[in-house]
Residue frames relative to the residue before (quaternion, step in Angstrom):
aa qw qx qy qz dx dy dz
M 1.0000 0.0000 0.0000 0.0000 0.00 0.00 0.00
A 0.1433 -0.8672 0.4716 0.0704 3.58 1.14 -0.59
D 0.4678 0.7416 -0.3813 0.2930 3.57 1.01 0.67
H 0.7023 0.5899 -0.2364 0.3208 3.54 1.05 -0.44
L 0.2266 0.7091 -0.6187 0.2511 3.52 0.70 1.03
S 0.3101 -0.7553 0.5445 0.1919 3.55 -1.11 0.47
P 0.3572 -0.7656 0.4970 0.1982 3.58 -0.94 0.83
A 0.1863 0.8008 -0.5569 0.1176 3.64 1.08 0.40
G 0.7903 0.2237 -0.2047 0.5324 3.54 -0.78 1.00
A 0.4463 0.7321 -0.4351 0.2749 3.61 1.23 -0.03
A 0.6283 0.5506 -0.3452 0.4276 3.61 1.15 -0.37
G 0.7410 -0.4100 0.2249 0.4819 3.58 1.04 0.71
T 0.5102 0.6233 -0.4360 0.4015 3.58 1.23 -0.04
P 0.4372 -0.6945 0.4849 0.3023 3.61 -0.76 0.91
P 0.5522 -0.6151 0.4321 0.3607 3.57 -1.04 0.66
K 0.4699 -0.6584 0.5032 0.3040 3.56 -1.08 0.71
P 0.6093 -0.5449 0.4005 0.4140 3.59 -1.11 0.51
S 0.4291 -0.7334 0.4733 0.2323 3.54 -0.93 0.88
A 0.2699 -0.7216 0.6153 0.1669 3.50 -1.00 0.92
V 0.6615 0.4649 -0.2845 0.5151 3.56 1.33 -0.22
R 0.3763 -0.7000 0.5548 0.2461 3.54 -0.85 0.93
R 0.4900 -0.6736 0.4700 0.2920 3.54 -1.13 0.60
D 0.3469 0.7370 -0.5070 0.2818 3.57 1.24 0.25
V 0.1492 -0.7781 0.6084 0.0475 3.51 -0.91 0.98
R 0.0133 -0.7991 0.5992 -0.0474 3.53 -0.99 0.90
P 0.6070 -0.5112 0.4280 0.4325 3.58 -1.24 0.24
A 0.5285 -0.6289 0.4649 0.3303 3.56 -1.05 0.75
A 0.2859 -0.7221 0.6082 0.1640 3.53 -1.04 0.89
P 0.6791 -0.4822 0.3344 0.4410 3.62 -1.14 0.38
R 0.6543 0.5260 -0.3257 0.4349 3.62 0.95 -0.77
D 0.6365 0.5479 -0.3196 0.4388 3.61 1.19 -0.50
L 0.6075 0.6453 -0.3487 0.3048 3.55 0.98 -0.90
R 0.6761 0.5026 -0.3098 0.4408 3.62 0.94 -0.79
R 0.6578 0.5253 -0.3034 0.4464 3.61 1.22 -0.30
L 0.5429 0.6813 -0.3834 0.3069 3.60 1.19 -0.43
A 0.6215 0.5513 -0.3575 0.4266 3.61 0.97 -0.75
A 0.6443 0.5138 -0.3290 0.4610 3.62 1.01 -0.72
V 0.6204 0.5162 -0.3389 0.4835 3.60 1.04 -0.72
E 0.6665 0.5032 -0.2982 0.4622 3.57 0.90 -0.93
A 0.6487 0.5236 -0.3233 0.4478 3.61 0.92 -0.87
A 0.6593 0.5009 -0.3116 0.4662 3.60 0.94 -0.83
A 0.6693 0.4777 -0.2948 0.4868 3.58 0.97 -0.83
D 0.6009 0.5679 -0.3479 0.4421 3.59 1.06 -0.76
A 0.6341 0.5556 -0.3362 0.4198 3.58 0.93 -0.90
V 0.6581 0.5029 -0.3051 0.4700 3.58 0.99 -0.81
L 0.6690 0.4894 -0.3047 0.4691 3.58 0.93 -0.86
L 0.6362 0.5223 -0.3344 0.4589 3.59 0.95 -0.81
E 0.6315 0.5175 -0.3307 0.4733 3.58 1.01 -0.76
A 0.6556 0.5097 -0.3109 0.4623 3.60 0.94 -0.87
L 0.6996 0.4475 -0.2613 0.4920 3.57 1.07 -0.74
G 0.3769 -0.7581 0.4552 0.2756 3.56 1.25 -0.38
V 0.6257 0.5126 -0.3344 0.4836 3.57 1.12 0.68
T 0.4856 -0.5973 0.5338 0.3500 3.53 -1.37 0.10
A 0.6817 -0.4675 0.3536 0.4378 3.57 -1.27 0.23
G 0.6500 0.5203 -0.3154 0.4553 3.59 0.97 -0.82
E 0.6671 0.4922 -0.3004 0.4717 3.57 0.96 -0.86
A 0.6779 0.4892 -0.2864 0.4681 3.59 1.12 -0.63
G 0.4884 -0.6771 0.4293 0.3445 3.59 1.23 -0.24
W 0.4905 0.6673 -0.4272 0.3629 3.57 1.24 0.34
G 0.3353 -0.6808 0.6066 0.2368 3.49 -1.27 0.47
A 0.7118 -0.3833 0.3370 0.4825 3.54 -1.29 -0.29
P 0.6172 -0.5267 0.4100 0.4166 3.60 -1.15 0.47
V 0.4734 -0.6806 0.4922 0.2655 3.55 -1.08 0.78
D 0.4856 -0.6458 0.5070 0.3002 3.55 -0.96 0.87
G 0.5303 -0.6599 0.4360 0.3052 3.58 -0.89 0.91
R 0.6031 0.5529 -0.3601 0.4482 3.57 1.11 -0.58
D 0.6378 0.4913 -0.3251 0.4962 3.59 1.13 -0.59
R 0.6067 0.5488 -0.3516 0.4551 3.59 1.03 -0.74
D 0.6682 0.5361 -0.2925 0.4249 3.55 0.95 -0.94
L 0.6281 0.5542 -0.3321 0.4336 3.61 1.19 -0.41
L 0.6187 0.5646 -0.3397 0.4278 3.58 1.22 -0.44
P 0.5688 -0.5589 0.4499 0.4021 3.60 -1.14 0.46
G 0.5924 0.5324 -0.4282 0.4269 3.56 -0.84 0.99
F 0.4093 -0.6997 0.5211 0.2672 3.56 -1.09 -0.69
V 0.2471 -0.7263 0.6227 0.1539 3.52 -1.36 0.43
L 0.1117 -0.7714 0.6254 0.0366 3.55 -0.93 1.02
V 0.1352 -0.7899 0.5934 0.0756 3.58 -1.10 0.66
A 0.2135 -0.7139 0.6474 0.1597 3.52 -1.39 0.39
G 0.7804 0.2904 -0.2412 0.4984 3.54 -0.89 0.95
D 0.0960 -0.7680 0.6302 0.0613 3.50 -1.30 0.45
P 0.3784 -0.3152 -0.7965 0.3508 1.52 -0.52 2.46
P 0.6693 -0.5416 0.3289 0.3879 3.58 -1.17 0.52
V 0.1399 -0.7620 0.6275 0.0777 3.53 -1.12 0.85
G 0.7784 0.0941 -0.0801 0.6154 3.54 1.34 0.01
F 0.0107 -0.8005 0.5990 0.0162 3.53 -1.22 0.46
A 0.1999 -0.7189 0.6507 0.1408 3.49 -1.39 0.39
H 0.1003 -0.7795 0.6171 0.0383 3.55 -0.93 0.96
V 0.0709 -0.7855 0.6148 -0.0058 3.55 -0.62 1.19
V 0.1365 -0.7744 0.6149 0.0604 3.55 -0.84 1.03
V 0.3169 -0.7075 0.5954 0.2111 3.52 -1.26 0.49
V 0.0082 -0.7929 0.6059 -0.0639 3.55 -0.68 1.22
D 0.8334 -0.0771 0.0042 0.5472 3.58 -0.68 1.11
G 0.7264 -0.4522 0.2290 0.4641 3.57 1.01 0.86
D 0.6444 0.5082 -0.3222 0.4718 3.61 1.26 0.01
A 0.4138 -0.6921 0.5362 0.2494 3.57 -1.15 0.69
H 0.0114 -0.7965 0.6023 -0.0513 3.55 -0.90 1.03
L 0.3439 -0.7204 0.5667 0.2039 3.57 -0.79 1.06
E 0.1958 -0.8282 0.5188 0.0808 3.55 -0.08 1.32
Q 0.8127 -0.0252 0.0512 0.5799 3.57 1.02 -0.74
L 0.0024 -0.7271 0.6866 0.0045 3.50 -1.19 0.80
A 0.0973 0.7985 -0.5853 0.1019 3.58 -0.68 1.06
V 0.0341 -0.7540 0.6560 0.0038 3.52 -1.09 0.89
H 0.4868 -0.6613 0.4827 0.3046 3.56 -0.85 0.97
P 0.5676 -0.6433 0.3909 0.3335 3.62 -0.86 0.91
E 0.6185 0.5529 -0.3512 0.4340 3.62 1.07 -0.58
H 0.7501 0.3428 -0.1889 0.5330 3.59 1.25 -0.34
A 0.3712 0.7480 -0.4729 0.2810 3.58 1.25 0.36
R 0.8305 0.2575 -0.1991 0.4520 3.52 -1.39 0.39
Q 0.5409 0.5886 -0.4112 0.4380 3.53 1.08 0.84
G 0.6112 -0.5770 0.3399 0.4219 3.59 1.27 0.21
I 0.4310 0.7180 -0.4586 0.2973 3.59 1.24 0.03
G 0.6531 0.5114 -0.3196 0.4580 3.61 0.90 -0.86
A 0.6667 0.4912 -0.3032 0.4715 3.58 0.91 -0.89
A 0.6409 0.5148 -0.3251 0.4674 3.60 1.01 -0.76
L 0.6424 0.5135 -0.3208 0.4698 3.59 1.01 -0.77
V 0.6522 0.4993 -0.3200 0.4721 3.59 0.94 -0.84
Q 0.6506 0.5097 -0.3255 0.4593 3.61 0.90 -0.87
A 0.6681 0.4881 -0.3060 0.4710 3.59 0.91 -0.86
A 0.6276 0.5250 -0.3347 0.4674 3.60 1.04 -0.73
R 0.6231 0.5322 -0.3335 0.4661 3.58 1.02 -0.78
E 0.6809 0.4913 -0.2905 0.4589 3.57 0.86 -0.98
E 0.6619 0.5047 -0.3083 0.4605 3.59 0.89 -0.89
A 0.6571 0.4974 -0.3110 0.4734 3.60 0.95 -0.85
R 0.6356 0.5219 -0.3300 0.4635 3.59 1.00 -0.79
W 0.6803 0.4832 -0.2934 0.4666 3.59 0.88 -0.91
A 0.6424 0.5010 -0.3192 0.4841 3.59 1.19 -0.46
G 0.6123 -0.6074 0.3214 0.3909 3.59 1.30 0.06
H 0.4903 0.6626 -0.4396 0.3568 3.59 1.22 0.21
D 0.4260 -0.7160 0.5050 0.2255 3.56 -1.13 0.75
R 0.8010 0.1185 -0.0153 0.5867 3.56 1.12 -0.73
L 0.1958 -0.7271 0.6408 0.1495 3.52 -1.35 0.36
S 0.1164 -0.8103 0.5732 0.0361 3.57 -0.72 1.07
L 0.0103 -0.7673 0.6404 0.0334 3.54 -1.40 0.14
T 0.2362 -0.7139 0.6237 0.2134 3.54 -1.32 0.23
T 0.0659 0.7967 -0.5934 0.0938 3.55 -1.07 0.76
Y 0.6023 -0.5350 0.4330 0.4044 3.55 -1.33 0.01
R 0.5163 -0.6968 0.4170 0.2720 3.55 -0.80 1.11
D 0.8419 0.2933 -0.1096 0.4394 3.58 0.72 -1.05
V 0.5031 0.6123 -0.4585 0.4023 3.62 1.19 0.09
A 0.5265 -0.7007 0.3819 0.2932 3.57 -0.59 1.19
F 0.7560 0.3464 -0.2166 0.5114 3.59 0.96 -0.72
N 0.5750 0.5098 -0.4062 0.4945 3.57 1.18 0.66
A 0.8510 0.1383 -0.0985 0.4970 3.62 -0.60 -1.09
P 0.6611 0.4921 -0.3491 0.4460 3.68 0.79 -0.77
F 0.5987 0.5517 -0.3489 0.4642 3.61 1.09 -0.68
Y 0.7061 0.4562 -0.2736 0.4674 3.58 0.80 -1.00
R 0.6103 0.5382 -0.3585 0.4576 3.61 1.05 -0.64
R 0.6303 0.5259 -0.3351 0.4623 3.59 1.02 -0.73
L 0.6820 0.4646 -0.2782 0.4915 3.57 1.18 -0.55
G 0.6699 -0.5397 0.2847 0.4230 3.61 1.28 0.11
F 0.4878 0.6492 -0.4462 0.3762 3.61 1.24 0.03
S 0.0635 -0.7811 0.6195 0.0450 3.56 -1.18 0.60
E 0.6487 -0.5463 0.3712 0.3780 3.53 -1.28 0.47
V 0.4244 -0.6920 0.5311 0.2429 3.54 -1.05 0.86
A 0.3412 -0.7655 0.5128 0.1858 3.57 -0.65 1.13
R 0.8018 0.1145 -0.0335 0.5856 3.59 0.95 -0.86
P 0.2255 -0.7955 0.5475 0.1282 3.59 -0.07 1.22
S 0.4928 -0.6331 0.5127 0.3057 3.54 -1.11 0.74
P 0.6955 -0.4649 0.3142 0.4487 3.62 -1.18 0.22
W 0.6802 0.4683 -0.3217 0.4633 3.63 0.87 -0.80
Q 0.6280 0.5172 -0.3420 0.4703 3.61 1.08 -0.63
Q 0.6096 0.5325 -0.3490 0.4723 3.60 1.05 -0.66
R 0.6458 0.5044 -0.3151 0.4787 3.59 1.02 -0.81
L 0.6303 0.5371 -0.3266 0.4555 3.59 1.01 -0.81
L 0.6707 0.4898 -0.2929 0.4737 3.59 0.90 -0.92
A 0.6443 0.5088 -0.3210 0.4723 3.58 1.00 -0.80
D 0.6387 0.5175 -0.3232 0.4687 3.60 1.01 -0.78
E 0.6356 0.5207 -0.3292 0.4653 3.61 0.97 -0.80
R 0.6459 0.5050 -0.3200 0.4747 3.59 0.97 -0.83
A 0.6638 0.5123 -0.3046 0.4519 3.58 0.90 -0.93
R 0.6806 0.4716 -0.2831 0.4840 3.61 1.06 -0.69
G 0.5233 -0.6698 0.3941 0.3496 3.59 1.25 -0.19
L 0.3427 0.7754 -0.4811 0.2231 3.60 1.19 0.28
E 0.6621 0.5070 -0.3150 0.4532 3.61 1.17 -0.42
R 0.4326 0.7102 -0.4672 0.3003 3.62 1.19 -0.13
P 0.7682 0.3654 -0.2411 0.4672 3.66 0.75 -0.84
G 0.8086 -0.1200 0.0850 0.5696 3.61 1.20 -0.21
E 0.6183 -0.5722 0.3978 0.3633 3.53 -1.22 0.54
R 0.2979 -0.7425 0.5810 0.1494 3.54 -1.03 0.92
V 0.1021 -0.7834 0.6110 0.0501 3.55 -1.20 0.54
L 0.3099 -0.7107 0.6046 0.1825 3.55 -1.19 0.73
L 0.0353 -0.7978 0.6012 -0.0296 3.56 -0.73 1.14
D 0.0328 0.7873 -0.6142 -0.0443 3.54 -1.26 0.30
I 0.2025 -0.7570 0.6098 0.1188 3.53 -1.36 0.18
A 0.4668 -0.6458 0.5242 0.3005 3.55 -1.11 0.74
L 0.3183 -0.7740 0.5241 0.1576 3.55 -1.02 0.82
W 0.6985 0.4409 -0.2751 0.4921 3.58 1.21 -0.23
């Protein structure tokens, strides 16, 4: 879904100096149990921006990082302990950024952009041509953020992407705002 960056400081407040380095690394087993808390904190900010509750948005509870680690793909983290993560899944041979989350206390420090860049590099080294994601079109720290990083709207979704979009609609993810499928070339 790739929706959970936080806009802390977005109202013109300069970002606070980072106590967290932007170094991104593969998630270690000790990191995985901490990811749901990072996602929950980031979710709260997005839900506030959308003006809805998790139930109204069609979201379930944050996914346990240990469950994320079982899926084909990879999980990257920033910080130790993690204050942000990127989860890329492989679907029908394609790389898809399923989740990007940065804890609101560490937002606007370049951590999200560093995670996306590292996810792009990892997906490229794994042999993928493109990296896709779905997100909210008009939330400033969603689609506009990814567009600044070079992502653009997918004109012709593949069959699995069409199924993903249909599943998001069925779950009600479009109730709080329009969703968009974006991707970027990795080569």
